[in-house]
VOKEGU-579700 format. One line per field, with one value per residue (C-alpha): residue in one letter; z, x, y. Coordinates in nm, 4 decimals, always signed. Example, Ala and Ser with C-alpha at 12.3 -4.5 7.8 and 13.67 -1.06 7.14 Angstrom:
2
aa	(a_s);
Z	(+0.7800_+0.7140);
X	(+1.2300_+1.3670);
Y	(-0.4500_-0.1060);
END
This chain:
600
aa	(m_a_l_r_r_i_v_s_v_l_c_t_g_t_l_r_f_a_p_l_s_t_a_p_a_a_r_e_q_t_a_a_g_r_e_a_v_p_g_c_g_a_a_e_a_a_r_p_p_v_p_v_v_d_f_g_n_t_q_e_a_y_r_s_r_r_s_w_e_l_v_r_s_l_l_v_l_r_l_c_a_s_p_a_l_l_a_h_h_e_q_l_l_h_l_t_r_r_l_l_g_q_r_l_f_e_k_l_m_k_m_t_f_y_g_q_f_v_a_g_e_d_q_e_s_i_r_p_l_i_r_h_n_r_a_f_g_v_g_s_i_l_d_y_g_v_e_e_d_l_s_p_e_e_a_e_r_k_e_m_e_s_c_t_s_a_v_e_r_e_g_s_g_t_s_k_r_e_k_q_y_q_a_h_r_a_f_g_d_r_r_d_g_v_i_s_a_r_t_y_f_y_a_n_e_a_k_c_d_s_h_m_e_t_f_l_r_c_i_e_a_a_g_g_a_s_d_d_g_f_s_a_i_k_l_t_a_l_g_r_p_q_f_l_l_q_f_s_d_v_l_t_k_w_r_r_f_f_h_q_m_a_a_e_q_g_k_a_g_l_a_a_m_d_t_k_l_e_v_a_v_l_q_e_s_v_a_k_m_g_i_a_s_r_t_e_i_e_n_w_f_t_a_e_t_l_g_v_s_g_t_l_d_l_l_d_w_s_s_l_i_d_s_r_t_e_l_s_k_h_l_v_v_p_n_m_q_t_g_q_l_e_p_l_l_s_r_f_t_e_e_e_e_l_q_m_t_r_m_l_q_r_m_d_i_l_a_k_k_a_a_e_m_g_v_r_l_m_v_d_a_e_q_t_y_f_q_p_a_i_s_r_l_t_l_e_m_q_r_k_f_n_t_g_k_p_l_i_f_n_t_y_q_c_y_l_k_d_t_y_d_n_v_t_l_d_v_e_l_a_r_r_e_g_w_c_f_g_a_k_l_v_r_g_a_y_m_a_q_e_r_t_r_a_a_e_i_g_y_e_d_p_i_n_p_t_y_e_a_t_n_a_m_y_h_r_c_l_n_y_v_l_e_e_l_r_h_n_t_k_a_k_v_m_v_a_s_h_n_e_d_t_i_r_f_t_l_r_r_m_e_e_l_g_l_y_p_a_d_c_q_v_y_f_g_q_l_l_g_m_c_d_q_i_s_f_p_l_g_q_a_g_f_p_v_y_k_y_v_p_y_g_p_v_m_e_v_l_p_y_l_s_r_r_a_l_e_n_s_g_v_v_k_g_a_w_r_e_r_q_l_l_w_q_e_l_k_r_r_l_r_t_g_s_l_f_h_r_p_a);
Z	(-9.1871_-9.0283_-8.7108_-8.9318_-9.0905_-8.7558_-8.6794_-8.9588_-8.9778_-8.6542_-8.5198_-8.7302_-8.6314_-8.3126_-8.4622_-8.7593_-8.8591_-9.0908_-9.4488_-9.4986_-9.7248_-9.8246_-10.0054_-9.9065_-9.7173_-9.7065_-9.3828_-9.1503_-9.1765_-8.8643_-9.0335_-8.9636_-8.6181_-8.2901_-8.1954_-7.8019_-7.6067_-7.2921_-6.9954_-7.1391_-7.2145_-7.5833_-7.7650_-7.7999_-8.1198_-7.9522_-7.8076_-7.5049_-7.5001_-7.3416_-7.0010_-6.8319_-6.5552_-6.2722_-6.1556_-5.8749_-5.7080_-5.3907_-5.2691_-5.5950_-5.6259_-5.2744_-5.2971_-5.2199_-5.0045_-4.6115_-4.4296_-4.2957_-4.6352_-4.7477_-4.4550_-4.5809_-4.9146_-4.7723_-4.5817_-4.8543_-5.0747_-4.8596_-4.7464_-5.1594_-5.1664_-4.9408_-5.1464_-4.8089_-4.7379_-5.1084_-5.1388_-4.8732_-4.8580_-4.9155_-4.6131_-4.4031_-4.5317_-4.3948_-4.0865_-4.0136_-4.0787_-3.8299_-3.5482_-3.5977_-3.6994_-4.0318_-3.9237_-3.7259_-4.0495_-4.3048_-4.0814_-4.0679_-4.5009_-4.5011_-4.3320_-4.5390_-4.8677_-4.9513_-4.8720_-5.0668_-5.4078_-5.3732_-5.3623_-5.1931_-5.1648_-5.3816_-5.6183_-5.3149_-5.1349_-5.3963_-5.4867_-5.2515_-5.3682_-5.7625_-5.6449_-5.4443_-5.7072_-5.9622_-5.7641_-5.8245_-6.2138_-6.1886_-6.3459_-6.3000_-6.5146_-6.3347_-6.2801_-6.0414_-5.8871_-5.7285_-5.8626_-5.7986_-5.5590_-5.7386_-5.6435_-5.9366_-5.9833_-6.0429_-6.2822_-6.4794_-6.5130_-6.6097_-6.8480_-7.0269_-7.0404_-7.1713_-7.4554_-7.5731_-7.8444_-7.8038_-8.0947_-7.9552_-7.6371_-7.7781_-7.9524_-8.3108_-8.4569_-8.4177_-8.3930_-8.6844_-8.4770_-8.4158_-8.0961_-7.9675_-8.0070_-7.8158_-7.4697_-7.2645_-6.9096_-6.8298_-6.8179_-6.7507_-6.4910_-6.6480_-6.3190_-6.2946_-6.3847_-6.4572_-6.1979_-6.3379_-6.4617_-6.3669_-6.5022_-6.5378_-6.5789_-6.7935_-6.6044_-6.7763_-7.0039_-6.6489_-6.5177_-6.8356_-6.8105_-6.3982_-6.5486_-6.8078_-6.5411_-6.2946_-6.5878_-6.6551_-6.3029_-6.3612_-6.6664_-6.4730_-6.1607_-6.4185_-6.5901_-6.2714_-6.1194_-6.3538_-6.6788_-6.8735_-6.7300_-6.8365_-6.7909_-6.8439_-6.9518_-7.0703_-7.3177_-7.1378_-6.8959_-7.1742_-7.3316_-7.3968_-7.4643_-7.7116_-7.9844_-7.8888_-7.9295_-8.2846_-8.3941_-8.3502_-8.4816_-8.8349_-8.8241_-8.7737_-9.0226_-9.2799_-9.2145_-9.2314_-9.5691_-9.7154_-9.6012_-9.7602_-10.0728_-10.0342_-10.0366_-10.3424_-10.4921_-10.3415_-10.0957_-9.7288_-9.4633_-9.5456_-9.2588_-9.2874_-9.4302_-9.7159_-9.8154_-10.1505_-10.3572_-10.7371_-10.7770_-11.1272_-10.9604_-10.6586_-10.8865_-11.0621_-10.7603_-10.5708_-10.9029_-10.9149_-10.5675_-10.6703_-10.3864_-10.6106_-10.9932_-11.2127_-11.1961_-10.8563_-10.8085_-11.0261_-10.8144_-10.4715_-10.6543_-10.8209_-10.8861_-10.6461_-10.3221_-10.3950_-10.6174_-10.9858_-10.8425_-10.9412_-10.5787_-10.2796_-9.9221_-9.6068_-9.4886_-9.8664_-9.7520_-9.4498_-9.6196_-9.8197_-9.5342_-9.4829_-9.8682_-9.8084_-9.5179_-9.4238_-9.0208_-9.1198_-9.2726_-9.0875_-8.9544_-9.2634_-9.3526_-9.6446_-9.5535_-9.7962_-9.8099_-9.9763_-10.1374_-10.0047_-9.7495_-9.4282_-9.1609_-8.8415_-8.6825_-8.8561_-8.6852_-8.4215_-8.1882_-8.1379_-7.8331_-7.9402_-8.2277_-7.9837_-7.7369_-8.0110_-8.0430_-7.6540_-7.6636_-7.9236_-7.7909_-7.4572_-7.6338_-7.8179_-7.4747_-7.2991_-7.5742_-7.6275_-7.2679_-7.2576_-7.5316_-7.3214_-6.9984_-7.2273_-7.0951_-7.2758_-7.3263_-7.2773_-7.4131_-7.1801_-7.3807_-7.2917_-7.3574_-7.7519_-7.7917_-7.7527_-7.8403_-8.1968_-8.1653_-7.9125_-8.1501_-8.4199_-8.2177_-8.0378_-8.4217_-8.4868_-8.2172_-8.3073_-8.6727_-8.5217_-8.2311_-8.3013_-8.5571_-8.3969_-8.1418_-7.9778_-7.7615_-7.7743_-7.7260_-7.8300_-7.5793_-7.7906_-7.5579_-7.6454_-7.5320_-7.8573_-8.1232_-8.3838_-8.1942_-8.4392_-8.7453_-8.5670_-8.4576_-8.8004_-8.9514_-8.7441_-8.7754_-9.1620_-9.1663_-8.9394_-9.2230_-9.4910_-9.3128_-9.1818_-8.8073_-8.5176_-8.3482_-7.9626_-7.8744_-7.5296_-7.5088_-7.2599_-7.2198_-7.1325_-6.8162_-6.8889_-7.0204_-6.8000_-6.8648_-7.2338_-7.2682_-7.0636_-7.2496_-7.5831_-7.4999_-7.3565_-7.6047_-7.8979_-8.0779_-8.1416_-7.8272_-7.9277_-7.6776_-7.7350_-7.6377_-7.3931_-7.1816_-7.4060_-7.7299_-7.5251_-7.4761_-7.8308_-7.9289_-7.7063_-7.8216_-8.1827_-8.1820_-7.9582_-8.2110_-8.4843_-8.3078_-8.2437_-8.5496_-8.6289_-8.4258_-8.5471_-8.8801_-8.7090_-8.4944_-8.3774_-8.3225_-7.9182_-7.7232_-7.3682_-7.2726_-7.0040_-6.8304_-6.5103_-6.6797_-6.6409_-6.9229_-7.1179_-6.9708_-7.0541_-7.4002_-7.4734_-7.3678_-7.5585_-7.8699_-7.8039_-7.8023_-8.0832_-8.2954_-8.1632_-7.9277_-7.6480_-7.3273_-7.4128_-7.7215_-7.4848_-7.7792_-7.5536_-7.1993_-6.9883_-6.7162_-6.4178_-6.1501_-5.7954_-5.5125_-5.7954_-5.9149_-5.7368_-5.8672_-6.1904_-6.2413_-6.0199_-6.1709_-6.5307_-6.3952_-6.2169_-6.5574_-6.7451_-6.8986_-6.8998_-6.6754_-6.5078_-6.2108_-6.2925_-5.9864_-5.8635_-5.6147_-5.4555_-5.1090_-4.9326_-4.9202_-5.2997_-5.4209_-5.2263_-5.5469_-5.6632_-5.3482_-5.4389_-5.7762_-5.6524_-5.4250_-5.6702_-5.9286_-5.7552_-5.6385_-6.0256_-6.0727_-5.8319_-6.0427_-6.0023_-5.6346_-5.5129_-5.6837_-5.5456_-5.2019_-5.2142_-5.2768_-5.0222_-4.7828_-4.9116_-4.8755_-4.5565_-4.3841_-4.6073_-4.3983_-4.0859_-4.1585_-4.2544_-3.9386_-4.2250_-4.1269_-4.0533_-4.4002_-4.5322_-4.8818_-5.0618);
X	(+9.9809_+10.0001_+10.1639_+10.4788_+10.4339_+10.4685_+10.7574_+10.9708_+10.8739_+10.9397_+11.1436_+11.3824_+11.5976_+11.4022_+11.1474_+11.1351_+10.8309_+10.8131_+10.6517_+10.2991_+10.3099_+9.9203_+10.0844_+9.8674_+10.1214_+10.0978_+9.9949_+10.2101_+10.1135_+10.1134_+10.3114_+10.6414_+10.6102_+10.5480_+10.8641_+10.9625_+10.8531_+11.0536_+10.8862_+10.6840_+10.7441_+10.8318_+10.5800_+10.6102_+10.5881_+10.3421_+10.0884_+9.8598_+9.4761_+9.3987_+9.4333_+9.1018_+9.0065_+8.7756_+8.6583_+8.4605_+8.7487_+8.8151_+9.0900_+9.2791_+9.1431_+9.2805_+9.5676_+9.7934_+9.5713_+9.6085_+9.2602_+9.2831_+9.3559_+9.0288_+8.8485_+8.9582_+8.8527_+8.4937_+8.4881_+8.5882_+8.3809_+8.0406_+8.1133_+8.1434_+7.7987_+7.6604_+7.4423_+7.4418_+7.8116_+7.8813_+7.6960_+7.8592_+8.2414_+8.4552_+8.3089_+8.3082_+8.6760_+8.7627_+8.5910_+8.7818_+9.1057_+9.0049_+8.8922_+9.2294_+9.4742_+9.7021_+9.8990_+9.6419_+9.4282_+9.7021_+9.7695_+9.3322_+9.3562_+9.6606_+9.4916_+9.1614_+9.0742_+9.4482_+9.5500_+9.2811_+9.3684_+9.6929_+10.0152_+10.2322_+10.3767_+10.6966_+10.8574_+11.0374_+10.7198_+10.5253_+10.8355_+10.7070_+10.3693_+10.4519_+10.7265_+10.4184_+10.2000_+10.4546_+10.4794_+10.1676_+10.1496_+10.0576_+10.2394_+10.1705_+10.0512_+10.2541_+10.0383_+10.1302_+9.7977_+9.8742_+9.6560_+9.6311_+9.3229_+9.1536_+8.8540_+8.5771_+8.6121_+8.9970_+8.9556_+8.6951_+8.9148_+9.2262_+9.0231_+8.8759_+9.2269_+9.4050_+9.1332_+9.0786_+9.3432_+9.5100_+9.2781_+8.9726_+9.0283_+9.1103_+8.8098_+9.0199_+8.9457_+8.6155_+8.6319_+8.5040_+8.5707_+8.2191_+8.0332_+8.2056_+8.5550_+8.4908_+8.5304_+8.2723_+8.2383_+7.9491_+8.1949_+8.5061_+8.5671_+8.6030_+8.6354_+8.2819_+8.0818_+8.4533_+8.4706_+8.7637_+9.0400_+9.2373_+9.2129_+9.5041_+9.4669_+9.6791_+9.8608_+10.1999_+10.4786_+10.6652_+10.3991_+10.4010_+10.7519_+10.7519_+10.4616_+10.6572_+10.9380_+10.6911_+10.6114_+10.9769_+11.0104_+10.7252_+10.8779_+11.2026_+11.0127_+10.8349_+11.1441_+11.3131_+11.0596_+10.9886_+11.1120_+10.7524_+10.6135_+10.3952_+10.3268_+10.0613_+10.0473_+9.8109_+9.8562_+9.6577_+9.9590_+10.2038_+10.0511_+9.8012_+9.4489_+9.3692_+9.5970_+9.3961_+9.0551_+9.1741_+9.3698_+9.0546_+8.8178_+8.9943_+9.0598_+8.6906_+8.5657_+8.8116_+8.6581_+8.3150_+8.3949_+8.4913_+8.1784_+7.9803_+8.1689_+8.0846_+7.7212_+7.7282_+7.8834_+7.5733_+7.8067_+7.6738_+7.6151_+7.8648_+8.1654_+8.4839_+8.7020_+8.4349_+8.3576_+8.5749_+8.5735_+8.6092_+8.8955_+8.7518_+8.4521_+8.5945_+8.8113_+8.5423_+8.3032_+8.6233_+8.6996_+8.3325_+8.3413_+8.6165_+8.8282_+9.1889_+9.2379_+9.2135_+9.5977_+9.6197_+9.3702_+9.5327_+9.8516_+9.6547_+9.5728_+9.8435_+9.9361_+10.2414_+10.0009_+9.7232_+9.8258_+9.6893_+9.3377_+9.0924_+8.9511_+9.0381_+8.9637_+8.9642_+9.2907_+9.4129_+9.1885_+9.3192_+9.7067_+9.6201_+9.5939_+9.9651_+10.0359_+9.7369_+9.8995_+10.1596_+10.2226_+10.0306_+9.7382_+9.7690_+9.4233_+9.1829_+8.9076_+8.6248_+8.2961_+8.0423_+7.8540_+8.1144_+8.3273_+8.6662_+8.9187_+8.9363_+9.1414_+9.0449_+9.1587_+9.3079_+9.6690_+9.8255_+10.0996_+10.4639_+10.4077_+10.1213_+10.3070_+10.5771_+10.3432_+10.2320_+10.6186_+10.6605_+10.4210_+10.5225_+10.8492_+10.7564_+10.5848_+10.8981_+11.1039_+10.8762_+10.8792_+11.2148_+11.2629_+11.0261_+11.1988_+11.5345_+11.3594_+11.1974_+10.8388_+10.5302_+10.3657_+9.9532_+9.8217_+9.5257_+9.2108_+9.0244_+8.7189_+8.5883_+8.6461_+9.0322_+9.0638_+9.0737_+9.3819_+9.4963_+9.4546_+9.6075_+9.9428_+9.9336_+9.9573_+10.2838_+10.4198_+10.3430_+10.4850_+10.7947_+10.8544_+10.6149_+10.8926_+11.0035_+10.7266_+10.4300_+10.5787_+10.3192_+9.9613_+9.6667_+9.3466_+9.0079_+8.6789_+8.3972_+8.0739_+8.1565_+7.9797_+8.2148_+8.4891_+8.4967_+8.5554_+8.8373_+8.9851_+8.9504_+9.1024_+9.4121_+9.4496_+9.4644_+9.7409_+9.9975_+9.9090_+9.9789_+10.2866_+10.4350_+10.4520_+10.2974_+9.9601_+9.9264_+9.5766_+9.3733_+9.0084_+8.8292_+8.4273_+8.5025_+8.5172_+8.3544_+7.9880_+7.7787_+8.0033_+7.9748_+7.6357_+7.5382_+7.7583_+7.6550_+7.2713_+7.2954_+7.5433_+7.3485_+7.5656_+7.4885_+7.5805_+7.8672_+7.7570_+7.5992_+7.2764_+7.2766_+7.4982_+7.4292_+7.4963_+7.8434_+7.8926_+7.8513_+8.0737_+8.3288_+8.2895_+8.3111_+8.5957_+8.8000_+8.6611_+8.8588_+9.1501_+9.1905_+9.1034_+9.4150_+9.6228_+9.5602_+9.7538_+9.9678_+10.2113_+10.3437_+9.9992_+9.9308_+9.5996_+9.5031_+9.1616_+9.1039_+8.7720_+8.6281_+8.3610_+8.3680_+8.1463_+8.3951_+8.7038_+8.5421_+8.4204_+8.8136_+8.9257_+8.7134_+8.7834_+9.1477_+9.1207_+8.8867_+9.1651_+9.4759_+9.5957_+9.7962_+9.8942_+10.2429_+10.2649_+10.1962_+9.9855_+9.6509_+9.7078_+9.4217_+9.3863_+9.2384_+9.2862_+9.4398_+9.1937_+8.9412_+8.8371_+9.1399_+8.8876_+8.9702_+9.3152_+9.4731_+9.3593_+9.4082_+9.7788_+9.7792_+9.6999_+9.9709_+9.7730_+9.9712_+9.7456_+9.8434_+9.6831_+9.6684_+9.9213_+9.8640_+10.1110_+10.1466_+10.1304_+9.8399_+9.6554_+9.7677_+9.6013_+9.2466_+9.0612_+9.2091_+9.0234_+8.7152_+8.6793_+8.7221_+8.4907_+8.2266_+8.3603_+8.2730_+7.9397_+7.8753_+7.9693_+7.6844_+7.6888_+8.0381_+8.1033_+7.8058_+7.9897_+8.3211_+8.1679_+8.0204_+8.3137_+8.5241_+8.2426_+8.2887_+8.6374_+8.6695_+8.4394_+8.6037_+8.9161_+8.7495_+8.5841_+8.9192_+9.1341_+9.3590_+9.2531_+9.5900_+9.6878_+10.0146_+10.0956_+10.3384);
Y	(-3.3980_-3.1002_-3.2626_-3.3253_-2.9945_-2.8006_-3.0121_-2.9581_-2.6094_-2.4902_-2.7757_-2.8904_-3.1816_-3.2555_-3.4294_-3.6274_-3.8623_-4.1036_-3.9586_-4.1597_-4.4517_-4.6272_-4.8772_-5.1428_-5.4150_-5.7841_-5.9676_-6.1212_-6.5064_-6.7357_-7.0171_-6.7589_-6.8433_-6.6220_-6.4193_-6.4668_-6.1637_-6.0477_-6.1231_-6.3905_-6.7964_-6.8673_-7.0387_-7.3912_-7.6555_-7.8328_-7.6083_-7.7219_-7.6010_-7.2412_-7.2864_-7.2985_-6.9530_-7.0322_-6.7008_-6.8823_-7.0513_-6.8177_-7.0141_-6.9063_-6.5862_-6.4681_-6.7048_-6.3674_-6.2036_-6.1711_-6.2402_-5.8877_-5.7506_-5.9136_-5.7860_-5.4512_-5.4574_-5.5805_-5.2934_-5.0583_-5.1905_-5.1900_-4.8178_-4.7407_-4.9095_-4.6623_-4.3990_-4.1679_-4.1907_-4.1069_-3.8269_-3.6459_-3.8123_-3.5014_-3.3156_-3.6564_-3.6865_-3.3026_-3.3661_-3.6743_-3.4786_-3.2038_-3.4696_-3.6697_-3.4554_-3.4748_-3.7795_-4.0059_-3.9426_-4.0637_-4.3356_-4.4076_-4.3853_-4.5888_-4.8687_-4.8002_-4.6303_-4.5364_-4.8938_-5.0592_-4.8595_-4.7135_-4.8496_-4.6145_-4.2532_-4.2960_-4.5209_-4.7060_-4.7629_-4.8965_-5.1898_-5.4401_-5.4733_-5.4969_-5.7839_-5.9410_-5.9113_-6.0122_-6.3145_-6.4266_-6.3285_-5.9960_-5.7078_-5.3497_-5.0414_-4.7496_-4.4074_-4.1084_-4.0568_-3.6873_-3.3850_-3.0529_-2.9422_-2.6633_-2.5532_-2.5478_-2.1945_-2.2262_-2.5011_-2.3149_-2.0043_-2.2375_-2.4116_-2.0821_-1.9410_-2.2387_-2.3279_-2.0051_-1.8481_-1.4674_-1.3908_-1.5242_-1.3554_-1.0153_-1.0423_-0.9625_-1.3015_-1.5430_-1.8879_-2.0888_-2.4248_-2.6037_-2.5922_-2.9127_-2.7735_-2.4664_-2.4104_-2.3251_-2.2267_-2.4404_-2.7076_-2.5318_-2.7780_-3.0969_-3.2939_-3.3266_-3.6503_-3.8093_-4.0983_-4.2654_-4.0612_-3.8199_-3.4496_-3.1873_-2.8483_-2.6226_-2.3618_-2.2578_-2.4515_-2.4691_-2.7005_-2.9067_-2.9489_-3.0745_-3.3147_-3.4584_-3.5253_-3.6709_-3.9429_-3.9752_-4.0850_-4.2984_-4.4878_-4.5244_-4.7083_-4.9128_-4.9830_-5.0683_-5.2870_-5.5382_-5.6513_-5.6106_-5.2877_-5.0501_-4.6501_-4.4317_-4.0749_-3.8000_-3.5585_-3.2897_-3.3142_-3.2174_-2.8964_-2.6233_-2.7750_-2.4870_-2.6825_-3.0360_-2.8602_-2.7093_-3.0143_-3.2458_-2.9593_-2.9820_-3.3621_-3.3889_-3.1766_-3.3603_-3.6564_-3.5147_-3.3452_-3.7110_-3.8653_-3.5859_-3.6321_-4.0336_-3.9377_-3.7277_-4.0548_-4.2517_-4.4399_-4.2794_-4.5071_-4.7939_-4.8674_-4.6380_-4.8776_-4.9816_-4.6329_-4.5714_-4.2507_-4.2445_-4.0141_-3.8691_-3.8017_-3.6559_-3.4178_-3.3137_-3.1919_-3.0278_-2.8548_-2.7275_-2.6162_-2.3755_-2.4883_-2.5138_-2.4809_-2.8217_-2.8661_-2.8689_-3.0725_-3.2937_-3.3042_-3.4097_-3.7201_-3.8952_-4.2457_-4.1756_-4.1032_-4.3405_-4.6284_-4.7174_-4.8115_-4.5156_-4.5117_-4.3022_-4.4315_-4.2380_-4.3003_-4.1959_-3.8890_-3.8508_-3.8172_-3.5472_-3.3038_-3.3452_-3.1701_-2.9223_-2.7527_-2.4965_-2.4084_-2.0564_-2.2339_-2.5543_-2.5461_-2.4956_-2.6783_-2.6566_-2.4548_-2.6271_-2.3188_-2.0995_-2.3943_-2.1945_-2.3452_-2.1422_-2.1032_-2.1548_-1.8657_-1.5760_-1.5873_-1.7910_-1.5743_-1.6893_-1.8120_-2.0491_-2.1862_-2.2521_-2.4040_-2.6478_-2.7619_-2.8106_-3.0302_-3.3055_-3.2583_-3.3870_-3.6891_-3.7497_-3.7454_-3.9630_-4.1990_-4.2372_-4.2894_-4.5620_-4.7384_-4.6837_-4.8507_-5.1330_-4.9705_-5.0226_-4.6494_-4.6319_-4.3155_-4.2457_-4.0990_-3.8308_-3.6161_-3.6238_-3.2776_-3.3793_-3.7188_-3.6666_-3.4940_-3.7173_-4.0181_-3.8519_-3.7605_-4.0956_-4.2398_-4.0366_-4.1669_-4.5363_-4.4534_-4.3848_-4.6242_-4.8950_-5.0372_-5.3818_-5.4009_-5.2133_-4.9490_-4.7029_-4.8123_-4.5844_-4.6449_-4.6783_-4.6046_-4.8757_-4.6443_-4.3767_-4.4557_-4.4164_-4.6554_-4.9343_-4.7351_-4.5744_-4.9380_-5.0697_-4.7588_-4.7565_-5.1511_-5.1218_-4.8299_-5.0261_-5.2582_-5.0456_-4.8424_-5.1802_-5.0395_-5.2645_-5.2099_-5.1465_-5.0742_-5.0620_-5.1444_-4.9924_-4.8747_-4.4964_-4.2708_-3.9407_-4.0745_-3.8529_-3.5605_-3.5882_-3.6642_-3.3686_-3.1210_-3.2636_-3.2253_-2.8275_-2.7497_-2.8487_-3.1523_-3.5374_-3.7207_-3.9281_-4.1978_-4.5539_-4.5291_-4.8192_-5.0131_-5.3158_-5.0862_-5.0019_-5.3713_-5.4965_-5.2270_-5.3756_-5.6791_-5.6089_-5.4323_-5.6521_-5.9516_-5.7208_-5.6723_-6.0864_-6.1286_-5.9062_-6.0909_-6.4361_-6.2937_-6.0511_-6.1795_-5.8281_-5.6638_-5.6422_-5.5168_-5.4797_-5.5706_-5.3419_-5.4348_-5.5206_-5.7105_-6.0852_-6.1351_-5.9877_-6.2052_-6.4850_-6.3448_-6.3049_-6.6374_-6.8311_-6.6124_-6.6602_-7.0466_-7.0542_-6.8227_-7.0137_-6.7121_-6.8421_-6.6755_-6.7579_-6.5215_-6.2350_-6.0880_-6.0259_-5.8497_-5.7825_-5.4898_-5.3871_-5.1232_-5.1962_-5.3019_-5.4004_-5.7444_-5.9274_-6.2379_-6.1918_-6.0315_-6.2998_-6.6439_-6.4801_-6.4483_-6.7498_-6.9565_-6.7317_-6.4678_-6.1484_-5.9713_-5.6083_-5.3800_-4.9960_-4.8917_-4.5303_-4.4151_-4.1042_-3.8791_-3.9510_-3.6045_-3.5304_-3.8627_-3.7822_-3.6927_-4.0057_-4.1895_-4.0201_-4.1267_-4.4766_-4.4815_-4.3255_-4.6475_-4.8654_-4.7218_-4.7168_-5.0692_-5.2254_-5.5971_-5.6370_-5.4816_-5.7147_-6.0315_-5.9207_-5.8662_-6.2010_-6.3968_-6.2100_-6.3293_-6.6845_-6.6914_-6.5420_-6.8366_-7.1158_-7.0092_-6.9828_-7.3254_-7.4872_-7.3186_-7.1184_-6.7431_-6.6878_-6.7556_-6.6584_-6.5826_-6.7750);
END
């Protein structure tokens, strides 16, 4: 693939990825037994049933919380439900800070919003909370929540500069990228319409190095705090986003070319893994287009790369991009009108090529550190115009580091129409190549922004049409992965959801498939300060469950706190139920004389 070509030419010896192998591999059978996992109990011969979890038992759900913490949760969640307050929350925060002064303002925040959603200011101050949650069965996914405080104008300027090549800025080259994968000034501030994800803007390579150092400290903190921790990273923090845009465009067009060839063979509309092209017919079509000579085309489709089936699927097709590219031409796409392979841009500067390499090096350093510390690394999903490249780069990390167990977890956003295809393709690729599949399933964080951008710029909306369709997509993807886990003891999935129905669905399918908490194949994840009535009953029942734990200085995590408030306002049903349960537990403690309950 293009990525490996970049690495081998530019950075010989620094990064080496395993060659693509598409030979089908037999699934591991459950009869082979399940391996013990650090931090998880070994599976026993006589298995008890999957534990029953009661999400309505407030005494168990809030056993780890003092009464004043319940009052704080009620207050914060109630404030988050006020439209008038949320509409002016930034102005109110600024006014409160001016009235109280810096010191008192920070104390107020620690007593309310900061204390609810953030673990502490640094690695040392978060340890007590991590240990406390661990004692009640809940682990941690550490995430340094600091963001640069940029004005919309500054964010827009940085985005346009970092997503546009030198050739495009000089006007000496015309971008051949599709509209979706070009920078648009109206959407330069990627924070707009995003309520639950941290946003990074590229400044320079030194800033990316600084982000990498922050991630390294986060990995060290996760490794030092427990023996089964996770840490989260974002690839837009590690390099110039121009590369992600261009690479995403190439990957998307290459896949579209496959589906156009499939349509010519009368195979349009099939699921991604069910679509197989007849190689002989494909060779004839490509030859007629004049893209290459017949001899060259025959060399692409050999028994060594494709086997002897005479057909080619999307995974085989994706592997062909490896042998078709060189560094100077690695971003090339087929033009269906002219029948030629065209470079996406006319040239790259030496600095742009080095920036690509540095991004890969930073990823490699982080993965090696995670392996050294025994920490699983979660690569967060981002906007659809970056995501194809992010997923492919994450896949390269998985090929290299997920050899014995899943160290790198990719994230799949189930509000996207193509998520099921992506999940099934990646599971199949892991089977063929023999590495361990690791995934986090989320609904998604960029829906409003993605919809608006698609409508205004003029491309197909990538989002599922309804909330119900997104739920169906989530459960469909989850069910497919759970079926894989039944056959493959080394595959893992994190069900990152605040939706109680989704958690119940997962528990039911685990019982039906014979997936037990002690196997540590299915993890659960929620945000710190939200849905304790889900997290703690799961943890106390023996399921591997984690809180996404942000930390950082008060003033520097205010953007994060703003989004937490907005997210709570958007999850009306879940937040209402959570407030109801909190009230119920407080009244129970008053009634039973246990208002001064101390967790033990």
